[in-house]
PALO-777986 format. One record per residue (C-alpha): residue number from 0; z, x, y. Coordinates in nm, 3 decimals. Each point is the difference from the previous one (the first is absolute). Example, Ala and Ser with C-alpha at 12.3 -4.5 7.8 and 13.67 -1.06 7.14 Angstrom:
REM residues 2
0, 0.780, 1.230, -0.450
1, -0.066, 0.137, 0.344
***
This chain:
REM residues 329
0, 9.448, -1.149, 4.896
1, 0.330, -0.177, -0.031
2, -0.153, -0.315, 0.145
3, -0.276, 0.017, -0.261
4, 0.250, 0.020, -0.287
5, 0.206, -0.287, 0.137
6, -0.314, -0.202, 0.047
7, -0.106, 0.070, -0.358
8, 0.342, -0.098, -0.131
9, -0.011, -0.325, 0.195
10, -0.344, -0.080, -0.144
11, 0.124, 0.059, -0.355
12, 0.308, -0.218, 0.048
13, -0.208, -0.278, 0.157
14, -0.253, 0.020, -0.281
15, 0.275, -0.021, -0.261
16, 0.159, -0.305, 0.159
17, -0.339, -0.167, 0.041
18, -0.092, 0.072, -0.360
19, 0.325, -0.152, -0.124
20, -0.060, -0.314, 0.204
21, -0.354, -0.034, -0.134
22, 0.118, 0.067, -0.355
23, 0.263, -0.271, -0.009
24, -0.148, -0.254, 0.240
25, 0.026, -0.358, -0.140
26, -0.372, -0.076, -0.002
27, 0.033, -0.356, -0.131
28, 0.272, -0.254, -0.087
29, -0.033, 0.106, -0.364
30, 0.137, 0.344, 0.099
31, 0.343, -0.158, 0.036
32, -0.005, -0.108, -0.365
33, 0.108, 0.338, -0.135
34, 0.141, 0.063, -0.344
35, 0.180, 0.303, -0.135
36, -0.198, 0.220, -0.239
37, 0.122, 0.006, -0.357
38, 0.178, 0.314, -0.129
39, -0.230, 0.293, -0.045
40, -0.259, -0.125, 0.250
41, 0.090, 0.259, 0.266
42, -0.236, 0.256, -0.147
43, -0.310, -0.218, 0.006
44, -0.321, 0.191, -0.071
45, -0.207, 0.064, 0.311
46, -0.340, 0.168, 0.030
47, -0.155, 0.196, 0.283
48, -0.223, -0.301, 0.060
49, 0.318, -0.202, 0.067
50, 0.123, 0.257, 0.252
51, -0.334, -0.003, 0.181
52, -0.008, -0.378, 0.024
53, 0.328, 0.007, 0.193
54, -0.160, 0.218, 0.267
55, -0.242, -0.272, 0.107
56, 0.099, -0.257, 0.268
57, 0.155, -0.313, -0.148
58, -0.060, -0.366, 0.064
59, 0.281, -0.201, 0.156
60, -0.096, -0.346, -0.128
61, 0.063, 0.063, -0.370
62, 0.253, 0.168, -0.228
63, -0.123, 0.354, -0.066
64, 0.297, 0.157, -0.176
65, 0.222, -0.126, -0.283
66, 0.378, 0.035, 0.002
67, -0.041, 0.285, -0.252
68, -0.242, 0.174, 0.243
69, -0.326, -0.062, -0.187
70, -0.299, -0.064, 0.228
71, -0.176, -0.337, 0.005
72, -0.371, 0.055, 0.058
73, -0.174, -0.218, 0.258
74, -0.315, 0.046, 0.203
75, 0.097, 0.223, 0.292
76, 0.280, 0.188, -0.176
77, -0.196, 0.297, -0.138
78, -0.272, 0.248, 0.086
79, -0.255, -0.009, -0.280
80, -0.172, 0.322, 0.109
81, 0.321, 0.200, -0.039
82, 0.080, -0.165, -0.332
83, -0.351, 0.061, -0.133
84, 0.026, 0.369, 0.086
85, 0.331, 0.029, -0.184
86, -0.124, -0.194, -0.301
87, -0.306, 0.224, -0.030
88, 0.228, 0.303, -0.016
89, 0.184, -0.156, -0.295
90, -0.331, -0.027, -0.193
91, 0.140, -0.312, -0.163
92, -0.180, -0.265, -0.205
93, 0.111, -0.363, 0.019
94, -0.043, -0.257, -0.274
95, -0.037, -0.378, 0.026
96, 0.087, -0.227, -0.294
97, -0.133, -0.356, -0.014
98, -0.041, -0.265, -0.270
99, -0.298, -0.233, -0.053
100, 0.081, -0.223, -0.297
101, -0.171, -0.326, -0.097
102, -0.146, -0.174, 0.305
103, 0.127, 0.273, 0.233
104, -0.310, 0.197, -0.091
105, -0.175, -0.197, 0.275
106, 0.198, 0.195, 0.262
107, -0.105, 0.347, -0.114
108, -0.311, 0.039, 0.215
109, 0.169, -0.116, 0.322
110, 0.311, 0.208, -0.062
111, -0.183, 0.319, -0.091
112, -0.246, -0.030, 0.288
113, 0.274, -0.041, 0.261
114, 0.239, 0.253, -0.159
115, -0.275, 0.258, -0.029
116, -0.062, -0.045, 0.373
117, 0.352, -0.028, 0.142
118, 0.255, 0.150, -0.241
119, 0.074, 0.364, 0.095
120, -0.359, 0.043, 0.118
121, -0.109, 0.363, -0.016
122, 0.274, 0.096, -0.246
123, -0.034, 0.014, -0.381
124, 0.112, -0.319, -0.174
125, -0.003, -0.085, -0.370
126, -0.032, -0.373, -0.064
127, 0.141, -0.111, -0.337
128, -0.136, -0.345, -0.086
129, 0.167, -0.172, -0.296
130, -0.204, -0.284, -0.144
131, -0.042, -0.198, -0.321
132, -0.377, -0.014, 0.057
133, -0.114, 0.358, 0.066
134, -0.352, -0.081, -0.124
135, -0.043, -0.245, 0.290
136, 0.064, 0.266, 0.265
137, -0.327, 0.078, 0.170
138, -0.073, 0.333, 0.167
139, 0.202, 0.041, 0.318
140, -0.113, 0.250, 0.261
141, 0.294, 0.221, 0.098
142, 0.053, 0.232, 0.295
143, -0.062, 0.367, -0.097
144, 0.373, 0.083, 0.006
145, 0.104, -0.306, -0.204
146, -0.008, -0.067, -0.375
147, 0.025, -0.324, -0.197
148, 0.156, -0.009, -0.347
149, -0.034, -0.324, -0.198
150, 0.281, -0.034, -0.255
151, -0.006, -0.273, -0.267
152, 0.315, -0.207, -0.025
153, 0.096, -0.287, -0.228
154, 0.031, -0.344, 0.150
155, 0.316, -0.209, -0.035
156, -0.002, -0.375, -0.065
157, 0.230, -0.081, 0.295
158, -0.058, 0.125, 0.354
159, 0.374, 0.065, 0.023
160, -0.034, 0.243, -0.292
161, -0.292, 0.172, 0.173
162, 0.218, 0.042, 0.308
163, 0.291, 0.128, -0.209
164, -0.209, 0.255, -0.189
165, -0.135, 0.171, 0.311
166, 0.311, 0.211, 0.056
167, 0.003, 0.113, -0.362
168, -0.369, 0.092, 0.003
169, 0.030, 0.198, 0.324
170, 0.304, 0.197, -0.119
171, -0.169, 0.082, -0.333
172, -0.318, 0.123, 0.166
173, 0.194, 0.206, 0.253
174, 0.163, 0.182, -0.287
175, -0.318, 0.048, -0.202
176, -0.267, 0.046, 0.269
177, 0.065, -0.067, 0.367
178, 0.262, 0.272, 0.051
179, -0.266, 0.257, -0.086
180, -0.264, -0.145, 0.234
181, 0.162, -0.125, 0.323
182, 0.288, 0.087, 0.232
183, 0.061, -0.349, 0.140
184, -0.057, -0.337, -0.164
185, -0.026, -0.349, 0.150
186, -0.023, -0.340, -0.166
187, -0.219, -0.261, 0.172
188, -0.095, -0.353, -0.097
189, -0.367, -0.045, -0.087
190, -0.036, -0.330, 0.189
191, 0.029, 0.160, 0.344
192, -0.243, 0.107, 0.268
193, 0.059, 0.311, 0.212
194, -0.094, -0.080, 0.358
195, 0.102, 0.317, 0.187
196, 0.075, 0.364, -0.070
197, 0.301, 0.074, -0.220
198, 0.062, 0.370, 0.037
199, 0.243, 0.276, -0.080
200, 0.270, -0.168, 0.209
201, 0.088, -0.174, -0.329
202, 0.077, 0.329, -0.179
203, 0.364, 0.060, -0.089
204, 0.232, 0.032, -0.300
205, 0.074, -0.372, -0.049
206, -0.196, -0.257, 0.199
207, 0.041, -0.378, 0.017
208, -0.176, -0.269, 0.204
209, 0.203, -0.264, 0.182
210, -0.118, -0.348, -0.094
211, -0.181, -0.182, 0.278
212, 0.225, -0.297, -0.078
213, 0.313, 0.213, 0.035
214, 0.044, 0.232, 0.294
215, 0.372, -0.072, 0.030
216, 0.273, 0.130, -0.232
217, -0.008, -0.118, -0.359
218, 0.300, -0.234, 0.006
219, -0.226, -0.250, 0.181
220, -0.293, 0.035, -0.238
221, -0.165, -0.199, -0.276
222, 0.028, 0.093, -0.363
223, 0.374, -0.008, -0.066
224, 0.074, 0.048, -0.369
225, 0.130, -0.310, -0.177
226, 0.155, 0.211, -0.276
227, 0.272, 0.235, 0.134
228, -0.013, 0.189, -0.331
229, -0.371, 0.076, 0.043
230, -0.105, 0.361, 0.050
231, -0.182, -0.104, 0.318
232, 0.300, -0.180, 0.153
233, 0.108, 0.110, 0.348
234, 0.361, -0.089, 0.090
235, 0.050, -0.254, 0.275
236, 0.005, 0.161, 0.345
237, -0.159, 0.324, -0.113
238, -0.350, 0.127, 0.053
239, -0.209, 0.142, 0.279
240, -0.356, -0.134, 0.008
241, -0.215, -0.199, -0.239
242, -0.282, 0.218, -0.133
243, -0.331, -0.116, -0.139
244, -0.116, 0.131, -0.338
245, -0.359, -0.016, 0.125
246, 0.024, 0.348, 0.154
247, 0.255, 0.269, -0.086
248, -0.003, 0.362, -0.112
249, 0.095, 0.356, 0.086
250, 0.017, 0.333, -0.177
251, -0.080, -0.012, -0.370
252, 0.357, 0.090, -0.113
253, 0.152, -0.273, 0.220
254, -0.250, -0.265, -0.109
255, 0.066, 0.096, -0.361
256, 0.374, -0.055, 0.045
257, -0.064, -0.333, 0.175
258, -0.243, -0.140, -0.258
259, 0.207, 0.122, -0.294
260, 0.317, -0.163, 0.139
261, -0.178, -0.328, 0.083
262, -0.165, -0.004, -0.342
263, 0.338, 0.045, -0.171
264, 0.150, -0.280, 0.211
265, -0.288, -0.235, -0.076
266, 0.029, 0.077, -0.371
267, 0.374, -0.066, -0.004
268, -0.037, -0.328, 0.187
269, -0.271, -0.111, -0.244
270, 0.225, 0.076, -0.295
271, 0.273, -0.210, 0.164
272, -0.236, -0.290, 0.070
273, 0.001, 0.058, 0.377
274, -0.309, -0.005, 0.222
275, 0.038, 0.117, 0.359
276, -0.136, -0.246, 0.261
277, -0.253, 0.252, 0.133
278, -0.034, 0.201, -0.321
279, -0.063, 0.374, 0.055
280, 0.034, -0.046, 0.377
281, 0.363, -0.113, -0.048
282, 0.073, 0.313, -0.204
283, -0.176, 0.216, 0.259
284, 0.231, -0.136, 0.271
285, 0.311, 0.064, -0.209
286, -0.107, 0.360, -0.063
287, -0.073, 0.060, 0.369
288, 0.344, -0.129, 0.093
289, 0.156, 0.265, -0.224
290, -0.255, 0.270, 0.088
291, -0.097, -0.057, 0.359
292, -0.358, 0.084, 0.105
293, -0.061, 0.313, 0.206
294, -0.275, -0.180, 0.191
295, -0.068, -0.368, 0.063
296, -0.339, -0.146, 0.083
297, 0.005, -0.288, 0.245
298, -0.156, -0.338, -0.090
299, -0.323, 0.130, 0.158
300, -0.067, 0.162, -0.335
301, 0.006, -0.328, -0.194
302, -0.030, -0.295, 0.233
303, -0.009, -0.361, -0.118
304, -0.274, -0.172, 0.206
305, 0.196, -0.328, -0.017
306, 0.246, 0.145, 0.251
307, -0.029, 0.043, 0.375
308, -0.061, 0.366, 0.090
309, 0.279, 0.023, 0.265
310, 0.072, 0.377, 0.015
311, -0.287, 0.090, -0.235
312, -0.250, 0.207, 0.196
313, -0.210, 0.101, -0.300
314, -0.045, -0.184, -0.330
315, -0.068, 0.287, -0.238
316, -0.005, -0.192, -0.326
317, 0.008, -0.370, -0.091
318, -0.015, -0.199, -0.323
319, -0.343, -0.151, -0.058
320, 0.151, -0.341, -0.073
321, 0.307, -0.150, -0.163
322, -0.109, -0.329, -0.153
323, 0.244, 0.012, -0.288
324, 0.320, 0.166, -0.112
325, -0.202, 0.177, -0.266
326, -0.153, 0.216, 0.271
327, 0.343, 0.146, 0.082
328, -0.046, 0.232, -0.301
***
């Protein structure tokens, strides 16, 4: 009996050491580029879905954990069956916000068809489509568990103003409507095509997608702010990753705080005659530096087809095309 106890103790110790090695293993060169979390970031919100994702075997060829211990979701780093079972127990409803203004109405059919097929398939999703031409929206066949809500929105003369107003519109509708209808909310560009399943592995309190152009820490990225007094400015040498505004979200309260803060920053910059180089995306990145995401989605979740796939095993979503800067809205 004594041998059995000693054997059990040895197994536990070995398992603990092995787990620690796996947990902190430098999976890629980017792992060495660590930054200290800002004050107050120690108590980052984590969900039971986050805890489950850590139980699944990790890949060694990519960075799967941030310095502030938020998971980075790649193909092969989660068990969708386990996550689906947990999500069903939560009885949650997820919302998707997208904008089809002016010529972007041409992307509605392709976006809705692919999103209806691949986005949280089998789980209830409310799609909120903002458009300045609601009368031109033809009937769209939805999955039984999904619902489409077409919401009229006023067009702006400049595409930069359309981009700027998105954060304000989302925060206002969260307060008046969305908070009563969904538990999680995600913002997606309309000019994208979903190519593979995007499931409940994306569910967490505050979720951001790493830009396919920027998988290394932010001090090497594009989009530096020319105006240090701008609300979107990130001090030299600071930052973690560069996040795309084409796909972000999380719990409704967290998305409300994000959109409200970005909207206020955009408004203040406009009053001071400042326009961020990447508009609402610049403000999104500033907010996520100060309020770090609890879950990051790898570039698989918004992959630019102009780039070589390298470590990308699955391209889950891609822009339809990018012929002009206007389509960065």
